[in-house]
C-alpha positions as CSV (number, residue, x, y, z in Angstrom):
1,M,35.3,-52.7,-43.3
2,T,39.1,-52.6,-43.2
3,L,41.4,-53.7,-45.9
4,E,44.8,-55.1,-45.0
5,T,47.3,-54.0,-47.7
6,N,50.4,-55.9,-46.6
7,T,48.9,-59.4,-46.9
8,K,50.5,-62.0,-49.2
9,V,47.9,-63.6,-51.6
10,E,48.9,-67.1,-52.6
11,R,45.8,-68.3,-54.4
12,I,42.5,-66.9,-55.5
13,N,39.7,-69.5,-55.8
14,L,36.8,-67.3,-56.8
15,V,36.1,-63.8,-58.1
16,Q,32.9,-62.0,-58.7
17,D,31.7,-61.1,-62.2
18,S,29.9,-57.9,-63.1
19,E,26.6,-59.3,-61.9
20,G,28.0,-60.4,-58.5
21,N,28.1,-64.1,-59.3
22,D,31.0,-66.2,-58.1
23,T,33.2,-67.5,-61.0
24,P,36.6,-69.1,-61.2
25,P,39.5,-66.7,-61.9
26,S,41.0,-66.6,-65.4
27,N,43.3,-69.5,-66.1
28,E,46.2,-69.8,-68.6
29,K,43.9,-71.1,-71.4
30,R,41.5,-68.2,-71.0
31,Q,44.3,-65.6,-70.8
32,K,45.6,-66.9,-74.2
33,E,42.2,-66.7,-75.7
34,I,41.9,-63.1,-74.6
35,Q,45.4,-62.3,-75.9
36,A,44.6,-63.8,-79.3
37,A,41.3,-61.8,-79.5
38,V,42.9,-58.4,-78.6
39,G,46.5,-59.0,-79.8
40,N,48.0,-57.5,-82.9
41,P,47.4,-59.5,-86.1
42,A,50.5,-60.6,-88.0
43,G,51.6,-58.7,-91.0
44,A,50.0,-55.7,-92.7
45,T,47.8,-55.1,-95.7
46,I,48.9,-52.1,-97.9
47,R,47.1,-51.4,-101.2
48,T,46.3,-48.6,-103.5
49,H,43.0,-48.1,-105.4
50,T,42.9,-45.7,-108.3
51,T,39.7,-44.8,-110.2
52,G,39.0,-45.6,-113.8
53,G,36.7,-42.6,-114.2
54,T,34.9,-40.0,-112.2
55,A,31.9,-42.1,-111.1
56,A,31.8,-43.6,-107.6
57,E,33.7,-46.8,-107.3
58,Q,33.6,-49.5,-104.6
59,L,36.8,-50.1,-102.7
60,P,38.2,-53.7,-102.8
61,D,36.7,-56.4,-100.7
62,L,39.5,-56.5,-98.0
63,S,38.4,-58.1,-94.7
64,I,39.5,-56.1,-91.7
65,P,40.4,-58.2,-88.6
66,D,38.2,-57.6,-85.5
67,G,39.5,-54.7,-83.4
68,V,41.6,-53.3,-86.2
69,T,41.2,-49.8,-87.8
70,A,41.9,-49.4,-91.5
71,L,43.2,-46.2,-92.8
72,V,42.1,-44.8,-96.2
73,V,44.8,-42.3,-97.2
74,Y,44.9,-39.5,-99.8
75,L,47.6,-40.3,-102.4
76,P,50.2,-37.5,-102.8
77,A,50.2,-38.0,-106.6
78,N,46.5,-37.1,-106.9
79,S,45.6,-34.1,-109.0
80,G,42.4,-33.3,-107.2
81,D,40.1,-34.2,-104.3
82,V,38.9,-37.6,-103.4
83,F,35.4,-38.1,-101.9
84,L,34.6,-41.0,-99.7
85,G,31.2,-42.5,-98.6
86,D,28.7,-45.2,-99.4
87,A,27.2,-46.3,-102.7
88,D,24.8,-43.4,-102.7
89,N,26.7,-40.4,-101.3
90,Q,30.4,-39.7,-101.2
91,F,30.7,-36.6,-99.0
92,I,33.8,-37.1,-97.0
93,P,36.6,-35.1,-98.7
94,L,40.2,-36.1,-98.7
95,T,41.9,-33.1,-100.2
96,D,45.6,-33.2,-99.5
97,A,48.6,-35.4,-98.7
98,G,48.3,-36.6,-95.1
99,H,44.5,-36.6,-95.0
100,V,43.3,-39.9,-93.6
101,F,39.9,-41.5,-93.0
102,E,39.7,-44.2,-90.2
103,W,37.4,-47.2,-90.9
104,E,36.5,-49.9,-88.4
105,G,34.0,-51.9,-90.5
106,A,34.4,-55.6,-91.4
107,T,35.4,-54.9,-95.0
108,L,36.6,-52.0,-97.1
109,S,34.0,-52.9,-99.8
110,D,31.4,-51.0,-97.7
111,L,33.1,-47.8,-98.9
112,Y,33.1,-46.0,-102.2
113,I,35.3,-43.3,-103.6
114,R,34.7,-40.7,-106.3
115,T,37.4,-38.5,-107.9
116,N,37.2,-35.5,-110.2
117,T,40.1,-37.0,-112.2
118,A,40.4,-40.6,-113.4
119,G,43.5,-42.2,-112.0
120,D,43.3,-40.5,-108.7
121,G,42.8,-42.7,-105.6
122,V,43.5,-43.7,-102.1
123,G,46.0,-45.9,-100.2
124,I,44.7,-48.5,-97.8
125,I,46.6,-49.8,-94.8
126,F,45.7,-51.9,-91.8
127,E,47.2,-54.6,-89.5
128,G,46.8,-58.2,-90.6
129,A,47.8,-59.7,-93.9
130,Q,45.3,-60.6,-96.6
């Protein structure tokens, strides 16, 4: 089979999907739907969460837009380590300025932090305003 590479294509009526079925090509409406689904959300959410003690504390219930990664950041003013995890185990250490944990869940409230010193905490940042 040969392929002519200098041909002008004026219109495509059908394309094949991943299963080999004929389907109409994307139209402007579908392209806008795709753009909205994968585009960057407007604004940003930037918060801090500091602990009231040394027991594990749930992070705030902040909804993360689909396709967005939230960053949980060690605060430079902390006097000790911050440990991140779920309600039962906080085993991920954030120990110094610049240490970051990436979270792609639906909400930050799935995560808990524990600190050795009350008042230490984390910064939270992600695309999309709350």
